LUMPA-42316 format. One record per residue (C-alpha): residue number from 1; residue in one letter; x, y, z. Coordinates in Angstrom, 2 decimals, always signed. Example, Ala and Ser with C-alpha at 12.3 -4.5 7.8 and 13.67 -1.06 7.14 Angstrom:
+-----+----+---------+---------+---------+
:   i : aa :       u :       v :       w :
+-----+----+---------+---------+---------+
:   1 :  a :  +12.30 :   -4.50 :   +7.80 :
:   2 :  s :  +13.67 :   -1.06 :   +7.14 :
+-----+----+---------+---------+---------+
***
This chain:
+-----+----+---------+---------+---------+
:   i : aa :       u :       v :       w :
+-----+----+---------+---------+---------+
:   1 :  x :  +38.69 :  -40.75 :  -20.71 :
:   2 :  x :  +40.68 :  -38.89 :  -23.92 :
:   3 :  x :  +41.16 :  -35.32 :  -23.32 :
:   4 :  x :  +39.35 :  -34.88 :  -26.58 :
:   5 :  x :  +36.39 :  -36.60 :  -25.12 :
:   6 :  x :  +36.53 :  -34.81 :  -21.88 :
:   7 :  x :  +36.71 :  -31.14 :  -23.43 :
:   8 :  x :  +33.51 :  -32.23 :  -25.66 :
:   9 :  x :  +31.50 :  -33.58 :  -22.64 :
:  10 :  x :  +32.23 :  -30.48 :  -20.48 :
:  11 :  x :  +31.06 :  -28.23 :  -23.65 :
:  12 :  x :  +28.11 :  -30.18 :  -23.76 :
:  13 :  x :  +27.35 :  -29.71 :  -19.92 :
:  14 :  x :  +28.33 :  -26.14 :  -20.29 :
:  15 :  x :  +25.75 :  -25.44 :  -23.03 :
:  16 :  x :  +23.54 :  -27.08 :  -21.34 :
:  17 :  x :  +23.75 :  -25.01 :  -18.39 :
:  18 :  x :  +23.86 :  -21.78 :  -20.09 :
:  19 :  x :  +20.44 :  -22.80 :  -21.65 :
:  20 :  x :  +18.97 :  -23.26 :  -18.41 :
:  21 :  x :  +19.89 :  -19.84 :  -17.17 :
:  22 :  x :  +17.21 :  -18.02 :  -18.89 :
:  23 :  x :  +14.29 :  -20.00 :  -17.48 :
:  24 :  x :  +15.97 :  -19.58 :  -13.76 :
:  25 :  x :  +16.13 :  -15.78 :  -14.41 :
:  26 :  x :  +12.54 :  -15.68 :  -15.14 :
:  27 :  x :  +11.11 :  -18.01 :  -11.90 :
:  28 :  x :  +13.13 :  -15.09 :   -9.33 :
:  29 :  x :   +9.93 :  -13.54 :   -7.57 :
:  30 :  x :   +9.23 :  -10.19 :   -8.34 :
:  31 :  x :  +10.05 :   -8.19 :   -5.13 :
:  32 :  x :   +7.16 :   -5.39 :   -4.32 :
:  33 :  x :   +7.38 :   -2.76 :   -1.69 :
:  34 :  x :   +3.91 :   -2.06 :   -1.05 :
:  35 :  x :   +1.92 :   -0.27 :   +1.51 :
:  36 :  x :   +0.60 :   -1.90 :   +4.81 :
:  37 :  x :   -3.11 :   -1.06 :   +3.48 :
:  38 :  x :   -2.67 :   -3.03 :   +0.37 :
:  39 :  x :   -1.87 :   -6.43 :   +2.31 :
:  40 :  x :   -5.36 :   -8.29 :   +2.09 :
:  41 :  x :   -5.72 :   -7.43 :   -1.82 :
:  42 :  x :   -2.20 :   -7.85 :   -2.80 :
:  43 :  x :   -1.90 :  -11.31 :   -1.11 :
:  44 :  x :   -4.82 :  -12.37 :   -3.12 :
:  45 :  x :   -3.56 :  -10.91 :   -6.34 :
:  46 :  x :   -0.16 :  -12.58 :   -5.95 :
:  47 :  x :   -1.73 :  -16.04 :   -5.33 :
:  48 :  x :   -3.89 :  -15.38 :   -8.39 :
:  49 :  x :   -0.92 :  -14.33 :  -10.53 :
:  50 :  x :   +1.11 :  -17.35 :   -9.25 :
:  51 :  x :   -1.92 :  -19.58 :  -10.13 :
:  52 :  x :   -2.40 :  -18.30 :  -13.63 :
:  53 :  x :   +1.82 :  -17.81 :  -14.68 :
:  54 :  x :   +3.60 :  -20.31 :  -12.06 :
:  55 :  x :   +5.60 :  -17.17 :  -11.08 :
:  56 :  x :   +5.71 :  -15.66 :   -7.67 :
:  57 :  x :   +5.54 :  -12.35 :   -6.01 :
:  58 :  x :   +7.26 :  -11.63 :   -3.01 :
:  59 :  x :   +5.73 :   -8.41 :   -0.99 :
:  60 :  x :   +7.28 :   -6.12 :   +1.80 :
:  61 :  x :   +4.09 :   -4.18 :   +3.28 :
:  62 :  x :   +5.10 :   -1.08 :   +5.30 :
:  63 :  x :   +4.16 :   +2.52 :   +5.95 :
:  64 :  x :   +5.14 :   +4.40 :   +2.23 :
:  65 :  x :   +7.70 :   +6.31 :   +3.83 :
:  66 :  x :   +9.81 :   +3.90 :   +5.42 :
:  67 :  x :   +9.47 :   +1.98 :   +2.31 :
:  68 :  x :  +10.39 :   +4.84 :   -0.42 :
:  69 :  x :  +13.69 :   +5.21 :   +2.29 :
:  70 :  x :  +14.51 :   +1.40 :   +2.27 :
:  71 :  x :  +14.54 :   +1.74 :   -1.65 :
:  72 :  x :  +16.69 :   +5.09 :   -1.38 :
:  73 :  x :  +19.01 :   +2.95 :   +0.84 :
:  74 :  x :  +19.41 :   +0.46 :   -1.94 :
:  75 :  x :  +17.20 :   -2.33 :   -0.67 :
:  76 :  x :  +16.21 :   -4.63 :   -3.40 :
:  77 :  x :  +12.65 :   -3.89 :   -4.97 :
:  78 :  x :  +11.08 :   -4.13 :   -8.28 :
:  79 :  x :   +7.96 :   -2.58 :   -7.83 :
:  80 :  x :   +6.97 :   +0.44 :   -5.53 :
:  81 :  x :   +3.26 :   +1.19 :   -4.16 :
:  82 :  x :   +2.66 :   +4.33 :   -2.04 :
:  83 :  x :   -0.82 :   +5.19 :   -0.40 :
:  84 :  x :   -0.32 :   +9.27 :   -1.43 :
:  85 :  x :   +1.28 :  +11.04 :   -4.08 :
:  86 :  x :   +3.91 :  +12.80 :   -1.74 :
:  87 :  x :   +6.30 :   +9.63 :   -1.32 :
:  88 :  x :   +6.13 :   +8.67 :   -4.97 :
:  89 :  x :   +7.06 :  +12.42 :   -5.59 :
:  90 :  x :  +10.08 :  +11.70 :   -3.11 :
:  91 :  x :  +11.08 :   +8.33 :   -5.31 :
:  92 :  x :  +10.80 :  +10.74 :   -8.48 :
:  93 :  x :  +12.78 :  +13.59 :   -7.13 :
:  94 :  x :  +15.67 :  +11.05 :   -6.17 :
:  95 :  x :  +15.46 :   +9.20 :   -9.41 :
:  96 :  x :  +14.54 :   +6.18 :   -7.28 :
:  97 :  x :  +11.66 :   +4.84 :   -9.99 :
:  98 :  x :  +11.44 :   +4.90 :  -13.59 :
:  99 :  x :   +9.27 :   +7.72 :  -14.10 :
: 100 :  x :   +7.52 :   +6.74 :  -17.39 :
: 101 :  x :   +5.78 :   +3.95 :  -15.44 :
: 102 :  x :   +4.42 :   +5.94 :  -12.84 :
: 103 :  x :   +0.78 :   +5.77 :  -12.53 :
: 104 :  x :   -2.23 :   +5.96 :   -9.97 :
: 105 :  x :   -3.73 :   +2.45 :   -9.40 :
: 106 :  x :   -6.49 :   +2.91 :   -6.51 :
: 107 :  x :   -8.61 :   +5.26 :   -4.46 :
: 108 :  x :   -9.67 :   +4.72 :   -0.95 :
: 109 :  x :  -11.68 :   +6.58 :   +1.80 :
: 110 :  x :  -10.84 :   +7.41 :   +5.36 :
: 111 :  x :  -13.11 :   +6.44 :   +8.33 :
: 112 :  x :  -13.38 :   +6.38 :  +11.46 :
: 113 :  x :  -13.92 :   +3.00 :  +13.30 :
: 114 :  x :  -14.65 :   +1.45 :  +16.66 :
: 115 :  x :  -14.63 :   -1.86 :  +18.29 :
: 116 :  x :  -17.46 :   -3.74 :  +16.56 :
: 117 :  x :  -18.62 :   -4.51 :  +20.40 :
: 118 :  x :  -19.04 :   -1.06 :  +21.00 :
: 119 :  x :  -22.15 :   +1.24 :  +21.78 :
: 120 :  x :  -20.68 :   +3.88 :  +19.74 :
: 121 :  x :  -23.18 :   +4.62 :  +17.02 :
: 122 :  x :  -22.65 :   +5.94 :  +13.25 :
: 123 :  x :  -22.54 :   +9.49 :  +13.05 :
: 124 :  x :  -21.90 :  +12.34 :  +10.87 :
: 125 :  x :  -18.08 :  +13.75 :  +10.79 :
: 126 :  x :  -18.09 :  +17.68 :  +11.14 :
: 127 :  x :  -16.80 :  +20.29 :  +13.03 :
: 128 :  x :  -19.53 :  +19.68 :  +15.74 :
: 129 :  x :  -18.85 :  +15.85 :  +16.24 :
: 130 :  x :  -17.42 :  +15.58 :  +19.93 :
: 131 :  x :  -14.74 :  +13.34 :  +19.34 :
: 132 :  x :  -13.56 :  +13.50 :  +23.28 :
: 133 :  x :  -16.60 :  +12.52 :  +24.67 :
: 134 :  x :  -16.60 :   +9.32 :  +22.51 :
: 135 :  x :  -12.84 :   +8.55 :  +23.53 :
: 136 :  x :  -14.17 :   +9.18 :  +27.17 :
: 137 :  x :  -11.99 :  +10.08 :  +29.85 :
: 138 :  x :   -8.96 :   +7.57 :  +29.35 :
: 139 :  x :   -9.16 :   +6.58 :  +25.81 :
: 140 :  x :   -6.93 :   +7.72 :  +23.05 :
: 141 :  x :   -7.59 :   +8.23 :  +19.13 :
: 142 :  x :   -5.34 :   +5.54 :  +17.37 :
: 143 :  x :   -3.88 :   +7.08 :  +13.97 :
: 144 :  x :   -0.86 :   +6.55 :  +11.92 :
: 145 :  x :   +2.44 :   +9.06 :  +12.21 :
: 146 :  x :   +1.70 :  +11.66 :   +9.93 :
: 147 :  x :   +5.04 :  +12.53 :   +9.22 :
: 148 :  x :   +5.93 :   +9.15 :   +7.53 :
: 149 :  x :   +2.51 :   +7.46 :   +6.85 :
: 150 :  x :   -0.05 :   +8.38 :   +4.53 :
: 151 :  x :   -3.15 :   +7.47 :   +6.32 :
: 152 :  x :   -1.80 :   +9.57 :   +9.33 :
: 153 :  x :   -1.41 :  +12.50 :   +7.14 :
: 154 :  x :   -4.71 :  +12.46 :   +5.63 :
: 155 :  x :   -6.10 :  +12.09 :   +9.19 :
: 156 :  x :   -4.37 :  +14.75 :  +10.39 :
: 157 :  x :   -5.64 :  +16.91 :   +7.53 :
: 158 :  x :   -9.11 :  +15.94 :   +7.83 :
: 159 :  x :   -9.57 :  +16.64 :  +11.53 :
: 160 :  x :   -7.91 :  +20.08 :  +11.19 :
: 161 :  x :  -10.11 :  +20.77 :   +8.40 :
: 162 :  x :  -13.18 :  +19.82 :  +10.59 :
: 163 :  x :  -11.47 :  +22.19 :  +13.34 :
: 164 :  x :  -10.80 :  +18.80 :  +15.36 :
: 165 :  x :   -7.61 :  +18.59 :  +15.54 :
: 166 :  x :   -7.14 :  +20.86 :  +18.96 :
: 167 :  x :   -9.56 :  +18.82 :  +20.65 :
: 168 :  x :   -7.72 :  +15.47 :  +20.16 :
: 169 :  x :   -4.05 :  +16.38 :  +19.53 :
: 170 :  x :   -2.88 :  +15.37 :  +22.74 :
: 171 :  x :   -4.84 :  +12.16 :  +23.06 :
: 172 :  x :   -3.48 :  +10.55 :  +19.97 :
: 173 :  x :   -2.00 :   +6.99 :  +19.78 :
: 174 :  x :   +0.63 :   +7.07 :  +16.89 :
: 175 :  x :   +1.06 :   +3.52 :  +15.18 :
: 176 :  x :   +3.59 :   +2.78 :  +12.67 :
: 177 :  x :   +1.39 :   +2.19 :   +9.76 :
: 178 :  x :   -2.23 :   +1.85 :   +9.19 :
: 179 :  x :   -2.41 :   -1.67 :   +9.70 :
: 180 :  x :   -1.21 :   -1.67 :  +13.37 :
: 181 :  x :   -3.89 :   +1.21 :  +13.83 :
: 182 :  x :   -6.71 :   -1.16 :  +12.71 :
: 183 :  x :   -5.21 :   -3.87 :  +15.21 :
: 184 :  x :   -5.07 :   -1.14 :  +18.08 :
: 185 :  x :   -8.84 :   -0.69 :  +17.70 :
: 186 :  x :   -9.71 :   -4.47 :  +16.67 :
: 187 :  x :   -8.10 :   -5.48 :  +20.34 :
: 188 :  x :  -10.26 :   -2.90 :  +21.99 :
: 189 :  x :   -6.99 :   -0.73 :  +22.71 :
: 190 :  x :   -8.18 :   +2.39 :  +21.85 :
: 191 :  x :  -12.25 :   +3.36 :  +21.40 :
: 192 :  x :  -11.59 :   +4.76 :  +18.28 :
: 193 :  x :   -8.96 :   +4.98 :  +15.22 :
: 194 :  x :   -9.03 :   +6.49 :  +11.78 :
: 195 :  x :   -8.01 :   +4.17 :   +9.07 :
: 196 :  x :   -8.95 :   +3.49 :   +5.24 :
: 197 :  x :  -12.26 :   +2.03 :   +4.21 :
: 198 :  x :  -10.45 :   -1.11 :   +2.59 :
: 199 :  x :   -8.89 :   -1.96 :   +6.05 :
: 200 :  x :  -12.11 :   -1.48 :   +7.90 :
: 201 :  x :  -13.51 :   -3.83 :   +5.31 :
: 202 :  x :  -10.71 :   -6.68 :   +6.05 :
: 203 :  x :  -11.42 :   -6.54 :   +9.56 :
: 204 :  x :  -14.52 :   -7.89 :  +11.30 :
: 205 :  x :  -13.82 :   -6.42 :  +14.69 :
: 206 :  x :  -14.43 :   -3.50 :  +13.88 :
: 207 :  x :  -17.20 :   -1.17 :  +12.56 :
: 208 :  x :  -17.13 :   +2.20 :  +10.61 :
: 209 :  x :  -18.72 :   +5.11 :  +12.49 :
: 210 :  x :  -18.22 :   +7.70 :   +9.90 :
: 211 :  x :  -16.58 :   +8.91 :   +6.82 :
: 212 :  x :  -14.36 :  +11.76 :   +6.05 :
: 213 :  x :  -15.68 :  +13.94 :   +3.43 :
: 214 :  x :  -13.35 :  +13.79 :   +0.23 :
: 215 :  x :  -13.03 :  +17.56 :   +0.71 :
: 216 :  x :  -11.87 :  +17.23 :   +4.11 :
: 217 :  x :   -8.26 :  +15.90 :   +2.86 :
: 218 :  x :   -5.93 :  +15.41 :   -0.10 :
: 219 :  x :   -7.43 :  +12.78 :   -2.75 :
: 220 :  x :   -6.29 :   +9.30 :   -1.74 :
: 221 :  x :   -4.16 :   +7.72 :   -4.37 :
: 222 :  x :   -2.17 :   +4.76 :   -4.77 :
: 223 :  x :   +0.40 :   +5.41 :   -6.95 :
: 224 :  x :   +2.70 :   +2.74 :   -8.19 :
: 225 :  x :   +6.18 :   +2.35 :  -10.70 :
: 226 :  x :   +8.84 :   -0.03 :  -11.39 :
: 227 :  x :  +12.00 :   +0.85 :   -9.47 :
: 228 :  x :  +14.86 :   +2.49 :  -11.64 :
: 229 :  x :  +17.39 :   -0.51 :  -10.46 :
: 230 :  x :  +14.92 :   -3.57 :  -11.55 :
: 231 :  x :  +16.70 :   -5.99 :  -14.23 :
: 232 :  x :  +13.92 :   -8.12 :  -13.38 :
: 233 :  x :  +12.00 :   -9.26 :  -16.36 :
: 234 :  x :   +8.71 :  -10.20 :  -14.86 :
: 235 :  x :   +8.50 :   -7.01 :  -13.34 :
: 236 :  x :   +6.65 :   -5.51 :  -16.13 :
: 237 :  x :   +4.30 :   -8.38 :  -16.37 :
: 238 :  x :   +3.23 :   -8.03 :  -12.72 :
: 239 :  x :   +2.86 :   -4.45 :  -13.18 :
: 240 :  x :   +0.67 :   -4.94 :  -16.14 :
: 241 :  x :   -1.39 :   -7.72 :  -14.10 :
: 242 :  x :   -2.03 :   -5.25 :  -11.29 :
: 243 :  x :   -4.80 :   -3.62 :  -13.86 :
: 244 :  x :   -5.90 :   -6.66 :  -15.30 :
: 245 :  x :   -9.69 :   -7.70 :  -14.77 :
: 246 :  x :   -8.51 :  -10.44 :  -12.31 :
: 247 :  x :   -6.83 :   -7.69 :  -10.33 :
: 248 :  x :   -9.20 :   -4.92 :  -10.62 :
: 249 :  x :  -11.82 :   -7.19 :   -9.25 :
: 250 :  x :  -10.00 :   -8.36 :   -5.82 :
: 251 :  x :   -9.27 :   -4.61 :   -5.16 :
: 252 :  x :  -13.26 :   -3.80 :   -5.85 :
: 253 :  x :  -14.07 :   -6.67 :   -3.45 :
: 254 :  x :  -11.67 :   -5.06 :   -0.68 :
: 255 :  x :  -13.39 :   -1.70 :   -1.06 :
: 256 :  x :  -10.48 :   -0.03 :   -3.18 :
: 257 :  x :  -11.47 :   +2.10 :   -6.03 :
: 258 :  x :   -9.97 :   +1.47 :   -9.25 :
: 259 :  x :   -9.13 :   +4.31 :  -11.22 :
: 260 :  x :   -9.45 :   +4.52 :  -14.65 :
: 261 :  x :   -7.08 :   +3.00 :  -17.31 :
: 262 :  x :   -5.76 :   +6.14 :  -18.29 :
: 263 :  x :   -4.14 :   +6.64 :  -14.78 :
: 264 :  x :   -0.94 :   +8.22 :  -15.92 :
: 265 :  x :   -3.18 :  +11.69 :  -16.66 :
: 266 :  x :   -4.31 :  +10.87 :  -12.80 :
: 267 :  x :   -0.65 :  +10.78 :  -11.69 :
: 268 :  x :   +0.16 :  +14.35 :  -13.41 :
: 269 :  x :   -3.12 :  +15.68 :  -11.86 :
: 270 :  x :   -2.19 :  +14.80 :   -8.17 :
: 271 :  x :   +1.81 :  +14.72 :   -9.10 :
: 272 :  x :   +4.61 :  +16.51 :   -7.40 :
: 273 :  x :   +3.60 :  +19.66 :   -4.81 :
+-----+----+---------+---------+---------+
***
């Protein structure tokens, strides 16, 4: 082939390849780092989003603290969803997120659960609740680690507020995240556990014995934000989709409270402290 024609052919191929680049970039999955308690809802939302748009979302679930620290260490993520304000504050203070995108998405409740075949009956959770008796002589109360897992922090706050912590603090089985706590109880490895209402809803092998009063712990909120290093053009699209009617319907079905659309004001209310 003459040199002139060969050069022209290379240019044509190069132009065609360049034309494909934007499309390839747009097909890159959106990567989310999300609190473990969101798994059931987010798996369904990601599937629905893919059905509607043809685009995919990859979701890494874990406790909020380890996720925030992974982002700090440089792990690639586009969106971060925490199960409390504390770990989103951590991300803000270290400039790990785009602060203008921070908003509170969801609310939840804290519940005491037992295996579904347990003889334990529903009760009111207060200072008179005899948790040691419910645990039996050797049973342990399953709950997440308070220092790194929001569900554990809420649980410790609630038990302390109700003056129950001192009675059970030496009988705690700590887990790495709230879904691990749920599994512990569902398998019958612990007679009682403290999880979110949405977790109990997702697992038929547990039953709710009681709900902790909202006043016994900090407000349970799920803030989300786009990660500062994200350059994925679909990150904002999925971020917006999480507030869509389709996503809200799934959240409500899974027993989350969908917060008002003016959630940025809520983020100020529950902001750094």
